[in-house]
N, C-alpha and C positions, 0 to 999 in steps of 0.2 A: 587691702588690694596691693599695697607695696610688698607685703610678704609673699603674696602669690607671684608677683612680677619677679621678685628675687629668686624664687624657686624655679620659675620658667627660664630665667636667664642662666641659672646654674646648670640646668639640664641641657640647655643649648650649648653652653661652653663645653660640657662633658661630651656631647655628641661631636662637636667640632674637633675637640682634642683627639678623639678616637679616629674619626673619619678623615680629617684634613691634616692634622699635625702628626698623625700616626703614633700617638702615645698609647702605650699598652692599656687595655681596658682596666686592668687591676689598679694601675696607678691613677688613671683618669677618674675612676669611680671613687676611690679612696680620697683623692684630692678634692673632688666635688663634695663628698660627705664632710670633710674637714672645713671647707670653705662655708658650707651651709651652716654647720654647727656654730662657727664664729659669728657670721653675719646675722643669724637668726637668734642670737643671744643665749645659746647654751653656755652655762658657767664654765669658764676655762678649766677649773679644777675637775669638772665632771666629764670633760671631753675624752680624756684617755680611757676612763672606765667605760664610757659609752661605746667607744670604738672597740675595746676589748670584748665587751659583752656581745656586740653584734657579730664580731668576727668569730668568736668561739662557738656561738650558737649553731653554726653550720657543722662544725666538727662533732658536736654532741648530738646532732640530729641526722641530717641527710647525707653527711660526708661519706660514711661507709657504703651507703646504697649506691652512690655515684661510683665509688671505687670498684665495688663488686660488679656492677653492671658493665663497667669499662673492661674489666678483666674477662668477663664472659664473652663480650663482643670480640675482643682480641683473640681469644682462644678459638672461637667459631671461625674467625677469618684465617688464622694461621694454620689450623688443622684441615682446612678445606670443607668444614661443616657448612659454612654459609653457602658455598658453591653446591654442596650436596642438596641443601634445602631448595636452592634455585632449580636444580636439575629435577628434583621431585615434582615441583609445581609444573615445570615444563612438560614432563611426561604426561601429566594429567590433562592439561588444557592447551599445551603449546601448539600443536599442529592445527587444531580446528580454530582456536581463538588466540593467535599469537600476541595481539595487543593486550588482551586480558591477562595472558600468562605473564607478560613483562611487568604489568602494573601490580599484579599480585606478588610476583617475585620480589620486586622492589619494596613493597609494603611489608613483607615478612622479613626480608634480610635486614632492613634498617631498624627493626625493633632492638636488636642487640648491637648492630654494626653501624658506625657512622656513615651517613649518606655518601660522603665523598669517597670513602674506601669501598663502600658497597657498589657504587657505580663503576669504578675501575674494575672491581672484581667480577661483576656480572655482565658488563656490556658485551664481552665476546659472545655470550649466549644469545643476546639480542641480535648481534650481527649474523651469527650462524643461522638463527631462526628466520631472519629476513631473507637470506639466500635460499633456504629450503622451502619457504612458503611464498616467495615473490611478494612479500609484504613490504611497503616502504620502510626503509631503515630508520628514517627520521621519526616516523610514528612510534616505532618500538622504543627508540632511545628516549623520546619525550615521555612515553608511558612509564618507562623504567624510572626516569628522573622524578616523575610525579609520585609514584609509589614510594620511593625512597624518602622523598621530602615530607610526605604526609606523616609517616611513622616518626620521622626525626623530630617533628615539632609537637606531636600530640601524644605519643604513647611511651610511658615509662617501660623499661629502665633506661631509655635514651636520656643522657645527662640533662638536657634542657628541661623537659617536662618534669622529670623526677626532682630536679632542684627546685623548680617552681612549686611543686606540690609540698615539698618540705618547708619552704620559706613561708607558705601560707597555712601551715599547721595541719597538713593532710598526711602526715607520716603514717598514721594508723588507718587511713582511708585510701591507700595506694591502689587497692584493687578496684575501687570505684573510679579512680582517675584513669586506670587502664581501660576499664570497660567503656567509659564515656569517650575516651580517646580513640578506641577502636571504632565506635559508631561515627564520631565526627570525622575521623580521617577517611572512612569509607564514603561518607557523604561528599566530602570535598573531592574525592577521586571520580565521582560520577561525571561531572562536566569535563574533568581532565581527560577521561577516557575518550569521549567524543571529540573534544578539541584536538587531542593528539592525532586522532585518525584523520580529521579534516585538514588541519594545517600541515600534517606530515606528508600528505600527498603532493603538496606544493613546494616542498623543500628537497633539493638535491644535495645529498650528503657528500662530504669530501673529507680529506685529512687522513690520519694514520689508521692502519688496520692492525689490531692486536693479533698476536699469534694464537689463532683459535685452536689449531691442532695441539699446541702445547697445553692450553687450558683444558682441552678435552682429555688429554692424557693424564693431567693432574687430577681430574675429577674421578678417574678410575681408581685412584689410590685413596680417595677421600672416604670418610665414614658414610654409613648408610643414612638416608634421610631421616629414618625413625630415630636413630641414635643422635643425630644432629639437632633434632627438635627438642630433645629432653631438657637442655638448660633453659629453654624458653617456657616450655609447657609446665614443667614441675613447679617452679615458683608460683606461677599463676594458680595452679591447682591448690597449693599449700595455702596461699592467701585466701582463696575461695573457701576452703575448709575452715580456716580461722574465722571467717565471717559467719559461716554456718554455725559454728560452735557457740556464738553469742545469741543465736536466734532459735535454735532447736534444743529441746530438753535432752540431756544425755548425762552419763556418769560424770562426776566432777573431775576425776582424773583425766578422762578423755577430753573434756572441754578445755582443761588447762593445757594439755599437750597440744591440741589443735590450735589453740590461741597462741601458744609459744611458737609453733612451727609457722603460723600464719603471719607473724611479724615480718615486715619486708626485709629487715637485715638478716634474720634467720633463714627466711625462704631463699634469699639470694646466696647465702652461704651453702645451703643444700644444693642450689644450682651449680655452685662452683665444684662440688663433689661430682656432679653429673658431667663435668668437663673432663674428669680424669680418664674415662674410657676413650674420649676423643683424642686426648693427648697420647694415650697408650697405643691406640690403633694407628695413629699417624707417626708413631715413633718419635714423639716430641717431648716425652716426659723429662728427658735429660736437659732439654732446652727450656723447661718451664720457668726457671729463674729469669732468663732473658725475656720471656713472654710477659711475665708479671711485671718485670721492671719497665718494659715498654708501656704496659698498661698504666702503671703509676705515673709515668711521664706524660701520658695523654690525659689522665684524670686530674693531675695536679693543677694545671692552669684553669680548668673548669671549676674545681673546688675553690681556688683562690679568688677567681672572679665572682663566684657565687657568694663567698664570704665577704668580699668587698661590697657587693650589693646589699648584703645583710647589714653591714655597717651603715650604709646610706639609709636603709629603711629604719634602723634604730635611731639615727640622728633625726629623721623626719618626725618620729614619734616624740622624742625628747624635746624638740624645738617648739612643740605646740602647734605645728603646721596643720595637723589633722583637725584641731579645734577650729581653726579658721575655715577649713574646707567644709566643716559641718554647717556653716552659715550658707553655703551654696549647695547643700545636699539636694534640694529640690531640683535644681537644674541638672546637676551631675547624675542624680539617681534616674532622671528621665532618660539619660543615655544608656543606663544599665551596663551590660557587658560590652557595649560598643566603646565605652570610655577606656578600659585597659587595652582593647584592640587597637585604638587609635595611637596610644602611647607606644605600644610594641611595634606597630607598623612604621611609625616615624623613626624609631630607633633602628629597625631593620633596614629600611630604605636608606638611611643616612650612613650607617657604618658597616652594613653587610653581614654581620654574624648573627644567625638566628639564636644561638645559645646566649650571646651577650644581650640581645634584645629581650629574650625570655627572662633571664635572671635579673636584669636591671628593672624591668617592669614589675616583676614579682616582688622585688625588694621595696619598690615604691608603694605597692598595695598593702604589704604586711600580712599578718596572720588574722584569719577570720575570727578567732576567739579572743583577740586583743582589743579591748574597748578603746584603746588609743590609736588603733591603726586606721588607715584609709579604707580598708575593707569594711570595718565596722561602721565608719562614718557614712559609707555609701549603701549600707544595708545588706552587705554580703556576709551574713553572720551564721550560716549553716554549712556543713560539709558539702552539700549538693551545690549551694551557691558558689562556694569557693572552687569547686571542681569546674563549674562552668566558666569561672573567671580564668582558671588555668588554661582551659581550652581556648578562650577568647584571646589570651596572650599568645598562645601557639598559632592561632589564625593570623594575628598581626605579624608574628615573626616569620611568616612565609610570604608576606606582602610588602615588597616584591623582591625577587632575586634578579640582580643585574650585575653590572661590571665590577662593583666593589665586593661582590660575594664570590668566594673561591669556588663554591658549588656550581655557579653559573659557568665558570671556565672549565670545570670538570665535565659537565654535561655537554657543552658545546665542543670542547676539545676531543674527548674520548668518544663522543657521539657522532663526530664528523659533521657538525653543524656550524656553518659560517656565523661569525659574530653578529652580523646584521640580521640574519635569520633567527639567531638566538633571542634577540630582543622581541621580535614579533611572534615568536613561538614560546620559548620557555619562560621569558619574563612575563608575557601576557598570560600564560597559563597559570603561573603562581599567583597573579592578581585574581584571576577567576576563582582559583581554589580558595584563597583567603577570604574573598567576599562571600562565596558560597557557604563557607564554614561559619562566618560570623552571622550571616542571615539565619542559618539553621540554629545557631546558639541563641540569638535574640528571640526567635520564636519559642525555643525550648524554655527560655527564662520566663517568658510571658505565661506559659502554661504551668511550669513547675514551681516558680517562686512566688 
């Protein structure tokens, strides 16, 4: 019990360090790992190797996937491809179902583009659509915010869920994580759709108006929607064909080729090649160095925080903490996927960043194939079980968005929603989405596991 109390105290100190003392998560997580290693009795001479092993595992695993996904997202944003995708969805469903259009636009755009950037990029479409359809602007802004947030926490190659998948040993099962993420994210958006419509009618929007005419003019020079979707669709198709290659009889050379192309790192490298026509059409090929450099600067902090989380997870295994948890397996197993959801929700609500909440919780859970991990101790020992845990962590990481979350201020500020209205609309909506997702996941776990 004393070991468990030490662990809880260390996690609380880490949360306070990040949220109250404003210490960078990278330093806070590493310091917590070092403190736990010393206090829980890891031999001093073994600590440096333990830290190095945990840190380097991210670079040999999911690091490149995070980098490639970030570059693709930056290219889609800089070339106007993300806006072209949004316009494509608007043309299909915008006039008749403006709220549905905005939630779908957000859901699609945030798969490659960070939700903060996506909202700033797409919100002028929502404001223009509100004027053309006489639909409450707040409803459309909340719908957009929900769609962006759902993809952000559930669907790779967004850095949070893709990092969690890698840290849990799902590198070769990324397609399954994407597929389940699509389903769970859409389920979470069902109540958000109706809630945004109901609460949006009661909110009068204020604040700045973005230059819609300028955005519209920019969209005329952006790539076509079909070309814009290629960097997203192609890697998914390649990973799907890689999975088929292992299930269907075919010539050996073809099976090996499809399996090679279906590896997430290779599939995303091909997706990068699909970005070249976008750069060419937007006359940005000569600026590609700067675009990639910006992407690396964005991906860097995420990778390092993920690596720090991996160190924490390695320390937890080395300290024997998991063996102690096994004594309480009956109680914790009864919680099932709700257990990682609670941890992620506490981290999210306390420090604000969904990505930090996801990666930190994933590091605590460990790899499903590691007999010494918390995942194994709690009975999550299959790829499907691990995928559901990744989704549960994502659900926790959206519960809830409030004043310490930069995305809250992006949605309220650029959406023209007063702060007080933001709490009773966007904050409450993220709570509803997170709870809906974890209920669906708990039911799925009962049926499938």
